[in-house]
C-alpha positions, -999 to 999 in steps of 0.1 A, spaced: 680 197 -728 694 179 -697 713 195 -669 748 185 -681 739 202 -714 722 231 -694 756 235 -675 774 236 -709 751 265 -725 755 283 -699 792 280 -700 794 288 -735 777 321 -730 799 330 -699 827 324 -720 815 346 -743 809 319 -770 776 316 -778 761 359 -783 729 350 -802 690 347 -790 683 321 -767 644 312 -785 647 273 -791 676 270 -766 673 249 -734 637 237 -738 620 230 -707 641 257 -688 626 292 -671 647 320 -690 642 358 -681 643 392 -688 667 416 -673 667 447 -660 693 463 -641 690 498 -621 707 515 -590 696 510 -557 685 547 -557 660 538 -579 651 501 -571 619 502 -554 603 528 -577 608 503 -600 597 468 -578 563 492 -577 561 499 -615 565 460 -621 540 449 -598 517 473 -609 520 460 -642 528 424 -636 516 414 -673 540 429 -688 566 434 -662 561 396 -640 585 399 -613 603 363 -604 634 374 -584 653 408 -571 692 404 -567 712 424 -548 727 452 -541 761 439 -534 753 406 -550 747 393 -582 740 356 -582 698 342 -577 686 324 -549 661 308 -559 666 310 -599 701 297 -608 724 294 -577 754 290 -594 750 320 -617 763 350 -621 744 379 -636 774 401 -648 782 374 -674 757 350 -678 734 368 -712 747 364 -741 747 397 -748 738 432 -723 722 468 -737 736 496 -721 719 530 -710 731 561 -702 706 597 -695 681 579 -715 700 565 -745 717 531 -757 747 537 -759 760 503 -765 762 466 -765 783 440 -745 790 408 -740 795 407 -704 794 439 -677 820 430 -654 838 462 -660 811 483 -651 795 466 -627 788 488 -594 781 470 -555 749 493 -559 737 475 -586 703 457 -580 690 433 -604 653 420 -615 646 389 -627 616 388 -653 594 366 -666 596 359 -703 576 342 -726 607 318 -740 595 299 -709 564 287 -725 571 276 -757 581 240 -749 545 238 -739 533 246 -771 558 227 -787 549 199 -765 513 200 -783 524 204 -817 517 241 -820 542 255 -847 565 282 -838 576 297 -870 607 317 -849 620 283 -838 613 264 -866 632 293 -888 663 294 -863 652 332 -856 643 357 -830 608 361 -820 591 394 -833 590 419 -811 570 457 -817 560 488 -795 526 495 -792 499 527 -780 489 507 -750 504 525 -721 515 510 -689 506 519 -655 533 548 -640 549 545 -610 573 574 -604 601 580 -630 590 550 -652 563 552 -675 564 539 -708 541 518 -738 538 482 -737 559 460 -761 543 424 -775 558 395 -785 546 384 -818 537 344 -828 512 336 -860 499 307 -849 476 284 -871 436 292 -870 430 257 -852 455 262 -827 446 298 -814 423 284 -789 451 260 -778 477 285 -775 456 306 -756 451 284 -731 483 265 -728 501 299 -722 474 310 -696 488 286 -671 518 307 -674 511 339 -657 545 346 -644 556 340 -681 533 371 -699 501 343 -696 475 340 -724 478 362 -751 465 402 -745 456 405 -782 449 385 -811 446 392 -849 439 431 -856 476 445 -850 468 482 -855 442 483 -832 476 481 -806 494 504 -830 509 482 -849 502 489 -886 527 466 -902 535 436 -891 569 435 -913 583 468 -896 594 447 -862 611 465 -833 630 438 -815 638 408 -834 636 391 -868 607 398 -890 586 362 -889 559 363 -914 520 358 -910 508 331 -937 479 317 -950 457 304 -920 476 314 -891 464 345 -868 488 368 -856 489 366 -814 506 391 -793 522 382 -759 528 410 -735 571 410 -737 600 418 -710 605 442 -733 584 468 -720 606 479 -691 633 491 -716 611 518 -727 603 528 -691 643 529 -685 646 554 -718 620 578 -702 633 579 -669 667 588 -684 685 568 -656 725 576 -654 727 540 -661 708 511 -668 715 478 -683 692 453 -695 690 422 -717 694 428 -754 655 417 -768 656 381 -772 688 369 -755 676 359 -720 689 351 -689 684 308 -690 678 295 -652 678 261 -636 648 256 -629 619 235 -650 592 256 -669 564 232 -644 580 252 -616 559 280 -629 525 259 -642 498 276 -623 462 253 -625 430 277 -641 405 273 -622 
């Protein structure tokens, strides 16, 4: 995708014309998860992210009294540049919105967290098929029984995204994604979903049901939906996140976060 095409896509999202998932879109650009909480809880949540950097790789913190990133997209408005937002109140999901202009508060702090959609371009460039992209679907995501490291009021279990990968591409997919630690890095589990509390891959918790076919292995990456479990448990007066799969698309190219593995 070119910079001009990116601008058109973001404009379409900002105008609420595009409200779908972003997997397969903006190939070559960094995508992020979003968490928005009040300033009172921001310090504790930042520590939670640092303790759980595999699931919550923190890229930038914006606010309070600001909603424009200085690193990731200097002309963006985080109140309206995601396709859909999920609204939490007192530990309950109370709605989905196309923007949060009407509920924005100056004391909101925006956390931008790395997303595995970013490394999908590198996988596709190496001829590793991604079925959810091919089928024009959202990625499959699951709650697990793997606990995150708690910090204060924030605690919960890991969420993973799953991609079926051909047997002969499993090692390649692992190595390629390991170069992107700020985008969750290498998979946390390969095969045997029951060992992490996923008893039926057909029962997705978020996203679409992507079937694992013959000759394919389910590979699981840490997912930036994990903080949403922590927000539910914290029962904050108000919190906002992206709807799973509906990410913030930044101005940075994916190679910005490519790291050499020693």
